[in-house]
Each structure stands twice: as structure tokens, then as C-alpha cells.
LOMARZA-259800 format. One record per residue (C-alpha): y, z, x. Coordinates in steps of 0.1 Angstrom, whole numbers, plus 2048, in hexadecimal, padded with zeros to 3 digits. Layout:
<atoms>
YZX
...
</atoms>
This chain:
<atoms>
51F4B970E
52B4D272A
52F4BE74D
5354CA771
54D4AE780
5414A57A2
56048F7A6
582489796
57E476777
59E466768
5A9479746
58B49274B
5914A5767
58D4AF78B
5714B67A1
55C4D579D
56D4DD776
5564E375C
55E4CA73F
5534C4717
54E4A0713
53948A6FB
5134886FF
513460702
53245F71E
522476733
4FE468732
50B443737
528448748
52846B75B
50746D766
4FD448771
51C443784
51A46D793
53847778D
527498775
50B4A8771
4FF4BC755
50B4DE754
4F04F9753
4EE522759
4E1519780
4FA4FB786
517512779
51152E793
50B5127B0
52E5097A3
53C52A7A8
52F5327C8
53B5117D3
55E5147C5
55E5357D9
55452A7F8
57050E7F5
5895287F3
57D53B80F
57D518826
5A0512817
5AE532824
59C52D844
5AD50A846
5CF51983C
5CD532853
5C551C86F
5E1501864
5F7520865
5F1527889
5F6502892
613501886
62051D898
6185128B4
6274EF8AF
6455028A9
6485148C8
6464F38DC
65E4D88E9
6584B28EA
6694A4907
67047D908
68346B923
69144991A
6A343392C
6C942F929
6E741792C
705421943
715432920
6F944991F
6EC4388FF
6C44348FF
6B64148FF
6984208EB
6904398D0
6754528C5
6614498A7
646462895
62944E8A5
63845D8CA
63A47E8BE
61747D8AE
6094728D0
61C48B8E2
60F4A48CB
5EF49B8D5
5F149D8F5
5FB4BC8F5
5DA4C78DE
5EB4D18C2
5E54B38AB
5C04A38AC
5C1492889
5D447F874
5DB49E85F
6024A2865
61D491857
63D48E871
65A48F85B
67447286C
68F466854
69844B86F
68D448895
69E45F8B0
6BA44D8C4
6CE4698D5
6C947E8F4
6C74A18EA
6B14BC8D4
6A84B18B3
6914C8897
6784B0887
6624BD86A
63F4BD86E
62A4C384D
6054C784B
5ED4BF82A
5F04DE820
6124E481A
6184F683E
6384EA84F
6424EF875
6604E9886
65F4D28A3
67A4D18C1
67B4B18CD
68F4AB8EF
69D48B8F9
6A848791A
6B746D933
69845D949
6A146596E
6AA445982
</atoms>
């Protein structure tokens, strides 16, 4: 029996794919759990429309994220930390602080970014930090750590 998957099903296929499965498996497992529906000519037409709509949304989303990545690359984030007499900071700049800074500047509204930081930034000066978006788009953010004036 031909079915259209409504969800990802392990060892069968991904969402919105048309797959051939045994009749009993479809009737007794996939249909009751609403994991699939029967593939008719009407439902196949609906699926092609849905796929084209999803592709358009994907392209628009990638364009939006690319613009956002460019804005992030053009920005600098400054953090001021207290230092000892030798000029070494007492604290460090963490992923959480960088994400909060991006939110305050209105560059990121949701948690759809990942800050690549192997360790917290503890040195004064400029640091390049990689910002990854969900769609595979990356940006480099310049983080400046300066001494807090007394």
C-alpha cells in the first residue's frame, strides 16, 4: 500500500515522503497513530503543493538568516571586566553573555543560534567568535573585552 508519511518513521522514511508499506502495517500501526495517510491522487497533489510551499519558505528563511549573519558580522560586542593590578580580568565572557548581548542589540530574538566557544574568553582585547544558525549559515562576531574603568 502506498502511504504519505505525516511524521518521520524509523526505518520507513521521513515526513512528506511517499512509501510503499504492507497493508497490515499501514492499517494497524501507521494510520491509528496518525503517522501516515493513504496516498491517493488528490493527496499526492496536495503533497506537491505543500513541498513547493515549504521550499519557498526555506529559501526565504535562508535569505533572512544570511542578512542577519551579515549584520552580526558587521557588529562588535564590547564587554568591560574588572581587572587586577597586573591587568588580568577577574571574570570571563561566556556564551550566555554573548547571546544576551546579541539579544540586547536586537540581532537575535530566538534561540536559533549557537555560539561556538571552546572556552570562556579571559583575555583583554579582540576575539573572533563563530555564530552558527540552524540552516548552516555562519557569521563571525568580534568580541572586545576591555578593562572596566575605576
